[in-house]
C-alpha positions as CSV (number, residue, x, y, z in Angstrom):
1,M,0.2,-0.2,0.0
2,S,1.3,3.4,-0.6
3,G,0.0,7.0,-0.4
4,A,1.2,10.6,-0.9
5,T,0.7,13.7,0.0
6,K,0.7,16.9,-2.2
7,E,3.8,16.5,-3.6
8,S,3.8,13.9,-5.8
9,E,7.6,12.7,-4.8
10,I,6.5,11.9,-1.3
11,A,5.6,8.6,-0.7
12,V,4.0,6.9,2.1
13,R,4.2,3.2,2.8
14,S,4.5,0.3,5.4
15,A,8.2,-0.1,6.2
16,S,10.2,-3.2,4.8
17,E,12.1,-5.1,7.1
18,Q,15.5,-3.1,6.5
19,E,13.4,0.1,6.2
20,A,11.8,-0.4,9.8
21,A,15.2,-1.4,10.9
22,T,16.2,2.2,10.3
23,L,13.2,4.0,11.4
24,Q,13.4,2.4,14.6
25,Q,17.2,3.6,15.5
26,R,15.8,7.3,14.2
27,A,12.7,6.8,16.5
28,E,15.2,6.3,19.7
29,K,17.4,9.1,18.6
30,F,14.2,10.9,18.4
31,W,12.9,10.2,21.7
32,G,16.0,9.5,23.3
33,H,15.1,5.9,24.5
34,D,14.1,2.4,22.9
35,D,10.7,1.7,24.8
36,I,7.4,4.1,24.7
37,R,4.8,3.9,27.4
38,T,1.4,4.2,26.3
39,F,-2.0,3.4,27.4
40,G,-0.3,2.0,30.8
41,R,1.5,-0.4,29.1
42,Q,5.6,-0.6,28.4
43,V,6.1,-1.2,24.4
44,W,9.7,-1.6,22.7
45,L,10.2,0.1,19.5
46,S,11.9,-3.2,18.4
47,D,8.3,-4.7,19.1
48,C,6.3,-2.6,16.5
49,Q,5.4,-2.5,13.0
50,W,6.5,0.7,10.9
51,T,4.9,3.1,8.4
52,G,7.5,6.0,6.8
53,A,7.2,9.0,4.7
54,W,10.1,9.3,2.1
55,R,10.8,11.6,-0.5
56,G,13.5,9.6,-2.3
57,P,15.8,8.2,0.3
58,Q,15.5,10.9,3.1
59,I,12.8,10.4,5.4
60,L,10.4,12.6,6.6
61,G,8.4,10.9,8.9
62,S,7.5,7.7,10.6
63,A,4.6,6.1,12.9
64,A,5.3,2.8,15.0
65,F,2.3,0.8,15.5
66,R,1.3,-2.5,17.1
67,I,-1.9,-4.8,16.0
68,E,-3.8,-6.1,19.0
69,A,-7.1,-7.0,17.6
70,P,-9.2,-5.9,17.9
71,D,-7.6,-2.4,18.2
72,L,-4.4,-1.0,16.4
73,L,-2.6,1.0,18.9
74,V,-0.1,4.0,17.9
75,V,2.9,3.8,19.7
76,A,4.8,6.9,18.2
77,V,4.6,9.0,15.7
78,D,7.3,11.8,14.4
79,V,7.7,14.0,11.4
80,D,11.1,15.9,10.7
81,R,10.7,19.3,12.0
82,D,11.1,20.6,9.0
83,H,8.6,19.5,7.2
84,R,5.6,19.8,10.1
85,S,2.4,21.2,8.8
86,T,2.9,20.0,5.3
87,G,0.4,16.7,5.1
88,I,3.1,14.4,6.3
89,G,1.2,14.2,9.4
90,T,-2.1,13.5,8.0
91,A,-0.8,11.0,5.0
92,L,1.0,8.6,7.8
93,M,-2.4,8.8,9.6
94,A,-4.3,8.0,6.4
95,H,-2.0,5.2,5.9
96,L,-2.5,3.8,9.3
97,E,-6.3,3.9,9.1
98,E,-6.7,2.5,5.5
99,M,-4.7,-0.7,6.7
100,A,-6.7,-1.0,9.8
101,K,-9.7,-0.8,8.0
102,E,-8.3,-3.3,5.2
103,Q,-7.0,-5.8,8.5
104,G,-10.2,-6.1,10.2
105,V,-9.0,-3.4,13.1
106,E,-12.2,-2.0,15.0
107,R,-10.6,0.9,16.6
108,I,-7.3,2.9,16.7
109,L,-6.0,4.2,19.9
110,L,-3.3,6.6,20.7
111,S,-2.2,8.7,23.3
112,T,-0.4,12.2,23.4
113,T,0.6,14.5,26.6
114,N,-1.0,17.9,27.9
115,D,1.4,19.9,26.5
116,N,1.3,18.8,22.8
117,L,-1.4,21.2,21.7
118,P,-0.7,20.6,17.9
119,A,-1.2,16.7,18.5
120,I,-4.4,17.6,20.2
121,A,-5.7,19.8,17.9
122,F,-4.9,17.3,14.9
123,Y,-6.4,14.4,16.2
124,Q,-9.5,15.5,17.1
125,K,-9.8,17.4,13.6
126,R,-9.2,13.9,11.6
127,G,-12.6,12.7,14.0
128,Y,-10.1,10.9,17.0
129,R,-12.3,10.8,20.3
130,L,-11.3,11.8,23.6
131,M,-11.2,9.0,25.9
132,E,-9.9,9.7,28.7
133,V,-7.4,12.1,30.8
134,L,-4.8,11.1,33.0
135,P,-4.0,13.9,35.3
136,G,-0.3,13.0,36.4
137,E,0.2,9.8,34.4
138,A,2.8,11.0,31.7
139,A,4.9,13.0,34.8
140,R,4.6,9.6,36.7
141,A,5.4,7.4,33.5
142,L,8.6,10.0,33.0
143,S,10.0,9.8,36.3
144,D,12.5,7.2,36.1
145,L,13.8,9.1,33.3
146,F,13.1,12.3,34.3
147,P,13.0,12.5,37.9
148,E,13.1,16.4,38.1
149,G,9.9,16.6,35.6
150,L,10.6,17.0,31.8
151,K,9.1,20.5,29.7
152,G,7.4,20.1,26.1
153,H,6.0,22.0,23.6
154,R,7.0,25.8,24.0
155,G,8.3,25.0,27.7
156,L,4.8,23.3,29.3
157,P,5.8,21.0,31.7
158,I,5.0,17.6,30.9
159,R,2.1,15.8,33.0
160,D,-0.9,14.5,31.8
161,E,-1.7,11.8,29.6
162,F,-4.7,12.3,26.9
163,R,-5.6,9.3,25.2
164,F,-7.9,8.7,22.1
165,C,-10.2,6.6,19.9
166,F,-10.6,6.5,16.3
167,D,-14.1,4.2,15.8
168,L,-13.4,2.4,12.2
169,K,-16.9,1.0,12.4
170,S,-18.2,4.2,12.4
171,D,-15.2,6.2,10.5
172,G,-14.6,8.1,13.9
173,D,-17.8,10.2,13.2
174,S,-20.1,8.8,16.2
175,S,-22.6,11.1,17.5
176,D,-22.1,9.9,21.2
177,P,-18.8,10.0,22.3
178,I,-18.3,8.1,25.5
179,P,-15.7,9.7,28.1
180,V,-14.9,7.5,31.1
181,R,-13.7,9.1,34.5
182,R,-12.4,7.6,37.8
183,G,-15.3,7.2,40.8
184,G,-15.0,7.4,44.3
185,P,-17.1,6.9,47.3
186,E,-19.3,10.4,46.0
187,D,-20.5,8.0,43.4
188,L,-21.9,4.7,45.7
189,K,-25.7,6.3,44.9
190,L,-25.0,6.4,41.1
191,L,-23.8,2.8,41.3
192,L,-26.6,1.7,43.0
193,Q,-28.9,3.0,40.9
194,I,-27.5,1.8,37.8
195,T,-27.2,-1.5,39.1
196,R,-30.4,-2.2,41.0
197,D,-31.8,-1.4,37.3
198,A,-30.5,-4.5,36.2
199,L,-30.6,-6.6,39.5
200,G,-32.9,-5.6,41.8
201,S,-32.2,-3.6,44.7
202,D,-31.5,-6.4,47.3
203,R,-28.6,-8.2,45.5
204,A,-27.7,-4.7,44.0
205,D,-27.1,-3.1,47.2
206,A,-24.8,-6.1,48.6
207,L,-23.1,-6.9,45.7
208,V,-22.1,-2.9,44.9
209,T,-21.0,-1.9,48.7
210,R,-18.6,-5.2,49.0
211,L,-17.4,-4.7,46.0
212,S,-16.9,-0.5,45.5
213,G,-14.9,-0.3,49.0
214,Q,-11.3,-1.4,47.3
215,S,-12.3,-1.4,43.6
216,L,-11.0,1.1,41.2
217,I,-13.9,2.7,39.9
218,L,-14.3,3.6,36.2
219,I,-17.8,5.5,35.2
220,A,-18.4,5.8,31.5
221,S,-21.4,8.9,30.1
222,R,-23.1,8.8,26.9
223,A,-25.5,11.5,25.8
224,G,-24.9,13.5,28.6
225,E,-25.6,11.3,31.0
226,P,-24.0,8.5,33.1
227,A,-24.3,5.6,31.1
228,G,-22.2,2.6,33.0
229,F,-19.4,1.6,35.3
230,L,-17.1,-0.6,36.0
231,L,-15.1,-2.0,39.0
232,S,-11.7,-3.8,39.1
233,D,-9.4,-4.7,41.7
234,E,-6.1,-6.2,42.2
235,S,-6.9,-9.3,44.3
236,L,-6.2,-12.0,41.6
237,F,-2.3,-12.9,42.8
238,N,-1.8,-8.8,41.9
239,H,-3.6,-8.8,38.6
240,R,-6.2,-6.4,37.3
241,M,-9.7,-8.8,37.9
242,V,-12.9,-6.7,36.5
243,R,-15.3,-7.6,39.1
244,L,-19.0,-6.1,37.7
245,V,-20.1,-4.0,34.7
246,M,-22.9,-2.7,34.8
247,V,-24.8,-0.5,31.8
248,R,-28.1,1.2,31.7
249,R,-30.6,-0.2,29.4
250,D,-31.2,2.6,27.3
251,H,-27.1,2.9,26.7
252,R,-26.7,-0.9,25.6
253,R,-25.1,-1.7,22.5
254,H,-23.5,1.5,22.0
255,G,-20.2,0.5,23.0
256,V,-20.2,1.4,26.3
257,A,-18.4,-2.2,28.1
258,R,-16.1,-2.1,24.9
259,T,-15.0,1.7,26.1
260,L,-14.8,0.9,30.0
261,Y,-12.8,-2.6,29.2
262,A,-10.5,-0.3,26.6
263,V,-9.6,2.2,29.6
264,V,-9.3,-0.7,32.2
265,E,-6.5,-2.2,30.3
266,A,-4.5,1.0,30.9
267,H,-4.7,0.0,34.8
268,C,-3.5,-3.5,34.7
269,P,0.1,-3.3,36.5
270,T,1.1,-6.8,35.5
271,G,0.1,-6.9,31.8
272,R,-3.1,-9.4,32.7
273,L,-6.3,-8.5,32.5
274,F,-8.8,-11.3,34.2
275,S,-12.6,-10.9,33.6
276,S,-15.7,-13.6,34.3
277,T,-19.4,-13.8,33.1
278,E,-22.0,-16.3,33.9
279,V,-22.4,-19.2,31.8
280,S,-25.9,-17.8,30.7
281,N,-24.6,-14.6,29.6
282,L,-24.3,-15.2,26.1
283,A,-24.0,-11.6,25.1
284,S,-21.1,-11.2,27.6
285,R,-19.2,-13.9,26.5
286,K,-19.4,-12.9,22.9
287,M,-18.3,-9.5,23.7
288,H,-15.4,-11.2,26.0
289,E,-14.2,-13.1,22.6
290,A,-14.4,-9.9,20.2
291,L,-12.1,-8.3,22.8
292,G,-9.7,-10.9,22.7
293,F,-10.5,-12.0,26.0
294,Q,-8.9,-16.4,26.0
295,P,-11.2,-18.9,28.4
296,S,-9.1,-19.1,31.3
297,G,-11.3,-21.7,33.6
298,Q,-14.6,-21.9,34.9
299,L,-16.0,-22.1,38.7
300,D,-18.9,-24.6,39.8
301,N,-20.9,-24.7,42.8
302,L,-21.3,-20.8,43.6
303,E,-24.4,-19.3,45.0
304,Q,-25.2,-17.8,41.8
305,G,-26.7,-21.7,41.0
306,E,-24.4,-21.6,37.4
307,A,-20.9,-22.1,36.8
308,E,-18.7,-19.0,36.3
309,L,-16.3,-18.8,33.1
310,F,-13.4,-16.8,33.7
311,Y,-11.6,-15.1,30.8
312,F,-7.8,-14.1,30.6
313,K,-6.2,-10.7,28.0
314,S,-2.1,-10.5,27.6
315,L,-1.5,-6.7,27.3
316,G,2.2,-7.3,26.7
317,C,4.4,-6.0,29.2
318,G,3.0,-3.8,32.2
319,G,4.1,-0.2,32.7
320,D,2.9,3.5,33.3
321,G,1.3,5.9,29.9
322,E,3.6,8.0,27.8
323,S,2.7,9.7,24.7
324,P,3.6,9.4,21.0
325,G,3.5,12.8,19.0
326,L,3.5,14.7,15.8
């Protein structure tokens, strides 16, 4: 596959093995290290696929990515300083989006930092939706490399991670973006309200009160109102385990649960995410399979009266978030 910017002599294409090695070396020099921390995990540039933009032998820009079905994760993007604002970044992203569609990818995920205002504007103009803002995440991820902090674009301190998603099933033009925020004790009433709608008061009150105390709480909104939530903890041998997912009836089948799972993946310190569902919940079983989970066993003899199926998803190396950039 190949493409071009307005200047016909500029070619954008998937890199060959030899070209990928050259792009990797260039990116390592640009970033100052050979790994990128994005969406809560450490990704080695040597483990990435590459797309590049060339004018003859001259490299004008590159993009490193990984396909983690059903998603494509953009790990790092850079454009030669002298060729920014000339369409190179647009051509690189267009190439990635076309390739992702051909390979059946459902979403493209990427992140950048609070200082990178041009990139934040660029991605939104291309139809990428802001999934989540993690205050302090970028600074924390960079603390081992830059313990005194780091300044980025126009001298702004690098602190926060901005995470974006491009939904290829709707070409990124969804009228209902699904932002996710962290919840706290003050949200207990909301969690109970959503759960009671599905399980009834008695079961909901006991379940939510028991699980929410020690859990990471993620709350998703859609169409301007709370649409669902996810509770998870690290009680399964220090691995992240999804304990409860609830979506309001009128917001189901709109990607709320998928979005919550995408966000919780960023909070897996071991790079392994576990989840479960009742045997009879065919919709949940199908969703787990679509999200790339693998069966991990079955637990019988439970009070609920039916077996619980457990699932597992490998996210690669655990780690903290950082950002690519333009």
